[in-house]
A tleap script that builds the chain and sets N, CA, C and O, in Angstrom:
source leaprc.protein.ff14SB
mol = sequence {
  NMET ILE LYS ILE LYS ASP ILE THR ILE ILE
  ALA PHE PHE THR GLY ILE LEU PHE ILE GLN
  GLU GLN LEU LEU SER PHE ILE PRO ASN VAL
  GLN LEU THR VAL PHE LEU ILE VAL LEU TYR
  SER LYS VAL PHE LYS LEU TRP GLN THR LEU
  ILE ILE VAL LEU ILE HIE THR LEU LEU ASP
  ASN ILE PHE MET SER SER PHE SER ILE TYR
  TYR PHE PRO PHE MET LEU LEU GLY TRP SER
  LEU ILE PRO ILE ILE ILE ASN VAL PHE PHE
  LYS LYS VAL GLU ASN PRO CILE
}
set mol.1.N position { -6.450 -18.155 -10.185 }
set mol.1.CA position { -7.350 -17.220 -10.835 }
set mol.1.C position { -7.936 -16.273 -9.791 }
set mol.1.O position { -8.372 -16.700 -8.722 }
set mol.2.N position { -7.939 -15.016 -10.111 }
set mol.2.CA position { -8.438 -14.006 -9.183 }
set mol.2.C position { -9.951 -13.881 -9.345 }
set mol.2.O position { -10.464 -13.785 -10.459 }
set mol.3.N position { -10.646 -13.885 -8.222 }
set mol.3.CA position { -12.100 -13.757 -8.240 }
set mol.3.C position { -12.494 -12.287 -8.347 }
set mol.3.O position { -11.702 -11.392 -8.051 }
set mol.4.N position { -13.708 -12.063 -8.768 }
set mol.4.CA position { -14.224 -10.693 -8.898 }
set mol.4.C position { -14.286 -10.023 -7.533 }
set mol.4.O position { -14.061 -8.818 -7.421 }
set mol.5.N position { -14.586 -10.787 -6.509 }
set mol.5.CA position { -14.625 -10.235 -5.154 }
set mol.5.C position { -13.255 -9.704 -4.743 }
set mol.5.O position { -13.158 -8.634 -4.141 }
set mol.6.N position { -12.189 -10.452 -5.067 }
set mol.6.CA position { -10.828 -10.009 -4.742 }
set mol.6.C position { -10.456 -8.747 -5.509 }
set mol.6.O position { -9.834 -7.842 -4.952 }
set mol.7.N position { -10.833 -8.682 -6.784 }
set mol.7.CA position { -10.543 -7.500 -7.583 }
set mol.7.C position { -11.256 -6.277 -7.013 }
set mol.7.O position { -10.680 -5.191 -6.949 }
set mol.8.N position { -12.507 -6.455 -6.600 }
set mol.8.CA position { -13.278 -5.352 -6.024 }
set mol.8.C position { -12.674 -4.880 -4.710 }
set mol.8.O position { -12.569 -3.677 -4.470 }
set mol.9.N position { -12.282 -5.810 -3.866 }
set mol.9.CA position { -11.663 -5.454 -2.582 }
set mol.9.C position { -10.349 -4.717 -2.806 }
set mol.9.O position { -10.078 -3.711 -2.152 }
set mol.10.N position { -9.542 -5.212 -3.723 }
set mol.10.CA position { -8.266 -4.560 -4.017 }
set mol.10.C position { -8.490 -3.146 -4.545 }
set mol.10.O position { -7.800 -2.214 -4.134 }
set mol.11.N position { -9.443 -2.984 -5.447 }
set mol.11.CA position { -9.716 -1.655 -6.013 }
set mol.11.C position { -10.247 -0.694 -4.952 }
set mol.11.O position { -9.845 0.469 -4.911 }
set mol.12.N position { -11.135 -1.167 -4.106 }
set mol.12.CA position { -11.727 -0.317 -3.078 }
set mol.12.C position { -10.676 0.168 -2.078 }
set mol.12.O position { -10.617 1.356 -1.761 }
set mol.13.N position { -9.863 -0.738 -1.591 }
set mol.13.CA position { -8.874 -0.357 -0.589 }
set mol.13.C position { -7.681 0.394 -1.183 }
set mol.13.O position { -7.029 1.171 -0.485 }
set mol.14.N position { -7.394 0.170 -2.454 }
set mol.14.CA position { -6.396 1.004 -3.126 }
set mol.14.C position { -6.908 2.424 -3.259 }
set mol.14.O position { -6.154 3.381 -3.081 }
set mol.15.N position { -8.184 2.564 -3.569 }
set mol.15.CA position { -8.792 3.891 -3.650 }
set mol.15.C position { -8.743 4.623 -2.319 }
set mol.15.O position { -8.434 5.814 -2.276 }
set mol.16.N position { -9.041 3.927 -1.244 }
set mol.16.CA position { -8.967 4.540 0.086 }
set mol.16.C position { -7.548 4.992 0.377 }
set mol.16.O position { -7.342 6.101 0.871 }
set mol.17.N position { -6.569 4.152 0.080 }
set mol.17.CA position { -5.168 4.481 0.338 }
set mol.17.C position { -4.723 5.696 -0.469 }
set mol.17.O position { -4.057 6.584 0.063 }
set mol.18.N position { -5.085 5.740 -1.738 }
set mol.18.CA position { -4.670 6.842 -2.600 }
set mol.18.C position { -5.388 8.143 -2.245 }
set mol.18.O position { -4.757 9.199 -2.188 }
set mol.19.N position { -6.673 8.082 -2.012 }
set mol.19.CA position { -7.462 9.293 -1.726 }
set mol.19.C position { -7.056 9.912 -0.397 }
set mol.19.O position { -6.938 11.134 -0.308 }
set mol.20.N position { -6.838 9.107 0.639 }
set mol.20.CA position { -6.442 9.696 1.924 }
set mol.20.C position { -5.090 10.376 1.821 }
set mol.20.O position { -4.857 11.401 2.463 }
set mol.21.N position { -4.190 9.808 1.012 }
set mol.21.CA position { -2.878 10.439 0.856 }
set mol.21.C position { -2.998 11.783 0.143 }
set mol.21.O position { -2.312 12.740 0.504 }
set mol.22.N position { -3.856 11.858 -0.856 }
set mol.22.CA position { -4.032 13.118 -1.579 }
set mol.22.C position { -4.790 14.141 -0.747 }
set mol.22.O position { -4.490 15.333 -0.816 }
set mol.23.N position { -5.761 13.701 0.035 }
set mol.23.CA position { -6.518 14.634 0.879 }
set mol.23.C position { -5.669 15.201 2.015 }
set mol.23.O position { -5.868 16.346 2.422 }
set mol.24.N position { -4.741 14.426 2.521 }
set mol.24.CA position { -3.896 14.887 3.628 }
set mol.24.C position { -2.560 15.467 3.164 }
set mol.24.O position { -1.694 15.760 3.988 }
set mol.25.N position { -2.390 15.632 1.867 }
set mol.25.CA position { -1.096 16.108 1.359 }
set mol.25.C position { -0.828 17.572 1.699 }
set mol.25.O position { 0.328 17.995 1.693 }
set mol.26.N position { -1.859 18.350 1.993 }
set mol.26.CA position { -1.629 19.760 2.319 }
set mol.26.C position { -1.160 19.952 3.755 }
set mol.26.O position { -0.684 21.033 4.101 }
set mol.27.N position { -1.284 18.929 4.599 }
set mol.27.CA position { -0.797 19.001 5.972 }
set mol.27.C position { 0.608 18.385 5.998 }
set mol.27.O position { 0.772 17.216 5.649 }
set mol.28.N position { 1.613 19.153 6.404 }
set mol.28.CA position { 2.982 18.608 6.384 }
set mol.28.C position { 3.161 17.452 7.375 }
set mol.28.O position { 2.686 17.512 8.509 }
set mol.29.N position { 3.844 16.419 6.933 }
set mol.29.CA position { 4.223 15.263 7.755 }
set mol.29.C position { 3.045 14.504 8.352 }
set mol.29.O position { 3.185 13.885 9.407 }
set mol.30.N position { 1.894 14.539 7.702 }
set mol.30.CA position { 0.745 13.770 8.158 }
set mol.30.C position { 0.339 12.838 7.028 }
set mol.30.O position { -0.112 13.281 5.971 }
set mol.31.N position { 0.502 11.557 7.260 }
set mol.31.CA position { 0.096 10.537 6.308 }
set mol.31.C position { -0.357 9.309 7.069 }
set mol.31.O position { 0.245 8.920 8.070 }
set mol.32.N position { -1.409 8.715 6.586 }
set mol.32.CA position { -1.877 7.457 7.158 }
set mol.32.C position { -1.479 6.275 6.272 }
set mol.32.O position { -1.969 5.163 6.469 }
set mol.33.N position { -0.616 6.503 5.323 }
set mol.33.CA position { -0.270 5.467 4.353 }
set mol.33.C position { 0.406 4.273 5.014 }
set mol.33.O position { 0.040 3.130 4.741 }
set mol.34.N position { 1.370 4.516 5.862 }
set mol.34.CA position { 2.070 3.405 6.528 }
set mol.34.C position { 1.101 2.632 7.415 }
set mol.34.O position { 1.113 1.401 7.431 }
set mol.35.N position { 0.263 3.356 8.151 }
set mol.35.CA position { -0.722 2.707 9.015 }
set mol.35.C position { -1.659 1.815 8.199 }
set mol.35.O position { -1.932 0.680 8.590 }
set mol.36.N position { -2.149 2.324 7.073 }
set mol.36.CA position { -3.076 1.540 6.259 }
set mol.36.C position { -2.390 0.341 5.612 }
set mol.36.O position { -3.003 -0.720 5.496 }
set mol.37.N position { -1.152 0.480 5.193 }
set mol.37.CA position { -0.450 -0.665 4.600 }
set mol.37.C position { -0.196 -1.734 5.660 }
set mol.37.O position { -0.303 -2.925 5.367 }
set mol.38.N position { 0.134 -1.338 6.867 }
set mol.38.CA position { 0.303 -2.302 7.957 }
set mol.38.C position { -1.025 -2.988 8.256 }
set mol.38.O position { -1.070 -4.204 8.444 }
set mol.39.N position { -2.100 -2.217 8.298 }
set mol.39.CA position { -3.431 -2.782 8.544 }
set mol.39.C position { -3.835 -3.746 7.433 }
set mol.39.O position { -4.345 -4.831 7.710 }
set mol.40.N position { -3.612 -3.360 6.187 }
set mol.40.CA position { -3.928 -4.246 5.064 }
set mol.40.C position { -3.082 -5.515 5.118 }
set mol.40.O position { -3.551 -6.592 4.751 }
set mol.41.N position { -1.849 -5.391 5.572 }
set mol.41.CA position { -0.979 -6.560 5.653 }
set mol.41.C position { -1.476 -7.570 6.681 }
set mol.41.O position { -1.325 -8.779 6.503 }
set mol.42.N position { -2.067 -7.066 7.749 }
set mol.42.CA position { -2.590 -7.974 8.782 }
set mol.42.C position { -3.937 -8.571 8.382 }
set mol.42.O position { -4.273 -9.670 8.824 }
set mol.43.N position { -4.712 -7.872 7.557 }
set mol.43.CA position { -6.061 -8.325 7.217 }
set mol.43.C position { -6.075 -9.184 5.952 }
set mol.43.O position { -6.747 -10.215 5.907 }
set mol.44.N position { -5.330 -8.756 4.922 }
set mol.44.CA position { -5.365 -9.437 3.632 }
set mol.44.C position { -4.178 -10.365 3.468 }
set mol.44.O position { -3.261 -10.382 4.289 }
set mol.45.N position { -4.212 -11.136 2.395 }
set mol.45.CA position { -3.088 -12.003 2.057 }
set mol.45.C position { -1.951 -11.158 1.496 }
set mol.45.O position { -2.146 -9.999 1.129 }
set mol.46.N position { -0.771 -11.746 1.435 }
set mol.46.CA position { 0.413 -11.021 0.979 }
set mol.46.C position { 0.264 -10.554 -0.464 }
set mol.46.O position { 0.597 -9.410 -0.776 }
set mol.47.N position { -0.224 -11.410 -1.342 }
set mol.47.CA position { -0.332 -11.029 -2.749 }
set mol.47.C position { -1.342 -9.912 -2.945 }
set mol.47.O position { -1.148 -9.059 -3.810 }
set mol.48.N position { -2.420 -9.895 -2.162 }
set mol.48.CA position { -3.401 -8.812 -2.276 }
set mol.48.C position { -2.793 -7.488 -1.846 }
set mol.48.O position { -3.000 -6.459 -2.489 }
set mol.49.N position { -2.044 -7.523 -0.755 }
set mol.49.CA position { -1.425 -6.296 -0.262 }
set mol.49.C position { -0.359 -5.799 -1.228 }
set mol.49.O position { -0.221 -4.591 -1.424 }
set mol.50.N position { 0.389 -6.701 -1.827 }
set mol.50.CA position { 1.407 -6.284 -2.791 }
set mol.50.C position { 0.782 -5.679 -4.047 }
set mol.50.O position { 1.349 -4.752 -4.626 }
set mol.51.N position { -0.363 -6.180 -4.473 }
set mol.51.CA position { -1.059 -5.577 -5.608 }
set mol.51.C position { -1.569 -4.188 -5.238 }
set mol.51.O position { -1.484 -3.263 -6.046 }
set mol.52.N position { -2.099 -4.032 -4.020 }
set mol.52.CA position { -2.540 -2.715 -3.552 }
set mol.52.C position { -1.377 -1.736 -3.544 }
set mol.52.O position { -1.524 -0.594 -3.980 }
set mol.53.N position { -0.224 -2.171 -3.054 }
set mol.53.CA position { 0.957 -1.304 -3.012 }
set mol.53.C position { 1.420 -0.956 -4.421 }
set mol.53.O position { 1.783 0.192 -4.676 }
set mol.54.N position { 1.416 -1.914 -5.340 }
set mol.54.CA position { 1.836 -1.658 -6.712 }
set mol.54.C position { 0.934 -0.628 -7.384 }
set mol.54.O position { 1.423 0.314 -8.009 }
set mol.55.N position { -0.373 -0.801 -7.259 }
set mol.55.CA position { -1.311 0.132 -7.888 }
set mol.55.C position { -1.202 1.509 -7.243 }
set mol.55.O position { -1.237 2.525 -7.938 }
set mol.56.N position { -1.071 1.547 -5.928 }
set mol.56.CA position { -0.935 2.833 -5.241 }
set mol.56.C position { 0.325 3.566 -5.681 }
set mol.56.O position { 0.291 4.776 -5.902 }
set mol.57.N position { 1.431 2.851 -5.810 }
set mol.57.CA position { 2.681 3.470 -6.229 }
set mol.57.C position { 2.589 3.986 -7.662 }
set mol.57.O position { 3.067 5.080 -7.961 }
set mol.58.N position { 1.981 3.208 -8.541 }
set mol.58.CA position { 1.784 3.661 -9.912 }
set mol.58.C position { 0.922 4.922 -9.966 }
set mol.58.O position { 1.281 5.898 -10.625 }
set mol.59.N position { -0.212 4.897 -9.271 }
set mol.59.CA position { -1.100 6.064 -9.263 }
set mol.59.C position { -0.425 7.286 -8.668 }
set mol.59.O position { -0.561 8.393 -9.188 }
set mol.60.N position { 0.295 7.088 -7.587 }
set mol.60.CA position { 0.951 8.212 -6.918 }
set mol.60.C position { 2.011 8.842 -7.818 }
set mol.60.O position { 2.113 10.067 -7.894 }
set mol.61.N position { 2.789 8.019 -8.490 }
set mol.61.CA position { 3.817 8.546 -9.379 }
set mol.61.C position { 3.231 9.217 -10.617 }
set mol.61.O position { 3.757 10.231 -11.077 }
set mol.62.N position { 2.169 8.674 -11.150 }
set mol.62.CA position { 1.531 9.292 -12.316 }
set mol.62.C position { 0.839 10.592 -11.918 }
set mol.62.O position { 0.940 11.592 -12.630 }
set mol.63.N position { 0.144 10.586 -10.796 }
set mol.63.CA position { -0.607 11.767 -10.363 }
set mol.63.C position { 0.317 12.905 -9.962 }
set mol.63.O position { 0.012 14.066 -10.235 }
set mol.64.N position { 1.425 12.603 -9.328 }
set mol.64.CA position { 2.354 13.639 -8.882 }
set mol.64.C position { 3.417 13.963 -9.934 }
set mol.64.O position { 4.326 14.748 -9.661 }
set mol.65.N position { 3.322 13.386 -11.108 }
set mol.65.CA position { 4.246 13.610 -12.230 }
set mol.65.C position { 5.695 13.306 -11.879 }
set mol.65.O position { 6.610 14.001 -12.323 }
set mol.66.N position { 5.896 12.273 -11.088 }
set mol.66.CA position { 7.261 11.894 -10.716 }
set mol.66.C position { 7.590 10.491 -11.210 }
set mol.66.O position { 8.448 9.816 -10.640 }
set mol.67.N position { 6.922 10.055 -12.254 }
set mol.67.CA position { 7.143 8.715 -12.786 }
set mol.67.C position { 8.484 8.680 -13.506 }
set mol.67.O position { 8.613 9.175 -14.626 }
set mol.68.N position { 9.467 8.098 -12.861 }
set mol.68.CA position { 10.818 8.054 -13.395 }
set mol.68.C position { 11.435 6.701 -13.071 }
set mol.68.O position { 11.092 6.069 -12.072 }
set mol.69.N position { 12.333 6.276 -13.913 }
set mol.69.CA position { 13.029 5.013 -13.696 }
set mol.69.C position { 13.934 5.089 -12.473 }
set mol.69.O position { 14.277 4.064 -11.884 }
set mol.70.N position { 14.317 6.296 -12.095 }
set mol.70.CA position { 15.181 6.472 -10.930 }
set mol.70.C position { 14.397 6.525 -9.626 }
set mol.70.O position { 14.977 6.314 -8.561 }
set mol.71.N position { 13.117 6.797 -9.677 }
set mol.71.CA position { 12.320 7.024 -8.476 }
set mol.71.C position { 11.333 5.886 -8.207 }
set mol.71.O position { 11.192 5.434 -7.071 }
set mol.72.N position { 10.656 5.431 -9.254 }
set mol.72.CA position { 9.573 4.457 -9.092 }
set mol.72.C position { 10.019 3.115 -8.494 }
set mol.72.O position { 9.366 2.649 -7.560 }
set mol.73.N position { 11.092 2.465 -8.974 }
set mol.73.CA position { 11.431 1.144 -8.422 }
set mol.73.C position { 11.787 1.181 -6.941 }
set mol.73.O position { 11.465 0.256 -6.195 }
set mol.74.N position { 12.449 2.246 -6.523 }
set mol.74.CA position { 12.838 2.327 -5.118 }
set mol.74.C position { 11.639 2.636 -4.225 }
set mol.74.O position { 11.558 2.154 -3.095 }
set mol.75.N position { 10.720 3.433 -4.735 }
set mol.75.CA position { 9.493 3.697 -3.981 }
set mol.75.C position { 8.660 2.416 -3.865 }
set mol.75.O position { 8.111 2.122 -2.804 }
set mol.76.N position { 8.570 1.669 -4.949 }
set mol.76.CA position { 7.841 0.401 -4.935 }
set mol.76.C position { 8.498 -0.594 -3.986 }
set mol.76.O position { 7.808 -1.287 -3.239 }
set mol.77.N position { 9.806 -0.668 -4.009 }
set mol.77.CA position { 10.529 -1.571 -3.108 }
set mol.77.C position { 10.317 -1.176 -1.651 }
set mol.77.O position { 10.101 -2.034 -0.795 }
set mol.78.N position { 10.380 0.125 -1.372 }
set mol.78.CA position { 10.202 0.592 0.003 }
set mol.78.C position { 8.816 0.290 0.548 }
set mol.78.O position { 8.678 -0.193 1.671 }
set mol.79.N position { 7.784 0.575 -0.249 }
set mol.79.CA position { 6.426 0.292 0.218 }
set mol.79.C position { 6.155 -1.210 0.277 }
set mol.79.O position { 5.373 -1.659 1.115 }
set mol.80.N position { 6.783 -1.985 -0.593 }
set mol.80.CA position { 6.552 -3.441 -0.599 }
set mol.80.C position { 7.241 -4.144 0.562 }
set mol.80.O position { 6.837 -5.240 0.949 }
set mol.81.N position { 8.270 -3.530 1.117 }
set mol.81.CA position { 8.954 -4.152 2.250 }
set mol.81.C position { 8.059 -4.245 3.481 }
set mol.81.O position { 8.208 -5.164 4.286 }
set mol.82.N position { 7.137 -3.306 3.631 }
set mol.82.CA position { 6.256 -3.321 4.820 }
set mol.82.C position { 5.409 -4.595 4.859 }
set mol.82.O position { 5.467 -5.311 5.858 }
set mol.83.N position { 4.613 -4.918 3.811 }
set mol.83.CA position { 3.833 -6.166 3.903 }
set mol.83.C position { 4.689 -7.429 3.908 }
set mol.83.O position { 4.313 -8.423 4.528 }
set mol.84.N position { 5.833 -7.404 3.224 }
set mol.84.CA position { 6.688 -8.591 3.210 }
set mol.84.C position { 7.242 -8.865 4.605 }
set mol.84.O position { 7.221 -10.006 5.066 }
set mol.85.N position { 7.730 -7.840 5.271 }
set mol.85.CA position { 8.279 -8.019 6.626 }
set mol.85.C position { 7.190 -8.448 7.595 }
set mol.85.O position { 7.411 -9.326 8.429 }
set mol.86.N position { 6.019 -7.837 7.492 }
set mol.86.CA position { 4.938 -8.182 8.421 }
set mol.86.C position { 4.463 -9.606 8.202 }
set mol.86.O position { 4.214 -10.327 9.168 }
set mol.87.N position { 4.333 -10.027 6.952 }
set mol.87.CA position { 3.813 -11.372 6.688 }
set mol.87.C position { 4.860 -12.467 6.814 }
set mol.87.O position { 4.499 -13.640 6.915 }
set mol.88.N position { 6.135 -12.127 6.812 }
set mol.88.CA position { 7.170 -13.154 6.951 }
set mol.88.C position { 7.669 -13.244 8.393 }
set mol.88.O position { 7.694 -14.329 8.975 }
set mol.89.N position { 8.062 -12.117 8.966 }
set mol.89.CA position { 8.664 -12.138 10.293 }
set mol.89.C position { 7.660 -11.976 11.426 }
set mol.89.O position { 7.837 -12.566 12.492 }
set mol.90.N position { 6.622 -11.198 11.218 }
set mol.90.CA position { 5.657 -10.902 12.284 }
set mol.90.C position { 4.308 -11.534 12.016 }
set mol.90.O position { 3.276 -10.970 12.382 }
set mol.91.N position { 4.299 -12.687 11.389 }
set mol.91.CA position { 3.048 -13.337 11.016 }
set mol.91.C position { 2.222 -13.754 12.225 }
set mol.91.O position { 0.997 -13.638 12.208 }
set mol.92.N position { 2.874 -14.233 13.260 }
set mol.92.CA position { 2.159 -14.768 14.419 }
set mol.92.C position { 1.963 -13.753 15.525 }
set mol.92.O position { 1.410 -14.091 16.572 }
set mol.93.N position { 2.394 -12.534 15.329 }
set mol.93.CA position { 2.266 -11.505 16.361 }
set mol.93.C position { 0.843 -10.935 16.309 }
set mol.93.O position { 0.413 -10.412 15.281 }
set mol.94.N position { 0.129 -11.041 17.416 }
set mol.94.CA position { -1.222 -10.506 17.512 }
set mol.94.C position { -1.316 -9.413 18.569 }
set mol.94.O position { -2.295 -8.668 18.604 }
set mol.95.N position { -0.306 -9.311 19.430 }
set mol.95.CA position { -0.296 -8.309 20.475 }
set mol.95.C position { 0.001 -6.941 19.864 }
set mol.95.O position { 1.007 -6.800 19.169 }
set mol.96.N position { -0.847 -5.916 20.100 }
set mol.96.CA position { -0.607 -4.613 19.489 }
set mol.96.C position { 0.638 -3.910 20.013 }
set mol.96.O position { 1.175 -3.041 19.326 }
set mol.97.N position { 1.110 -4.253 21.192 }
set mol.97.CA position { 2.290 -3.605 21.756 }
set mol.97.C position { 3.514 -4.234 21.157 }
set mol.97.O position { 4.633 -3.843 21.488 }
savepdb mol mol.pdb
quit
């Protein structure tokens, strides 16, 4: 069962992820999305990060009017690979280098 605290944390950090992407969209090739997903993967549990990625992908596709069966699953898979790889293969890595 998900606690209210977990729901609030997920909503807050999903909002940060989505808003920063929209605010920086006018600058070409500047996004902090990968950095934030990596950071969330190191701080939160895997299921929390995957929910953040799912909500972010849904919001991004709806907001940018690109919600399509051909685009959404691959975007979701691509963003979900980051927390899965970090939490499975690089779980014990603490050195920033």
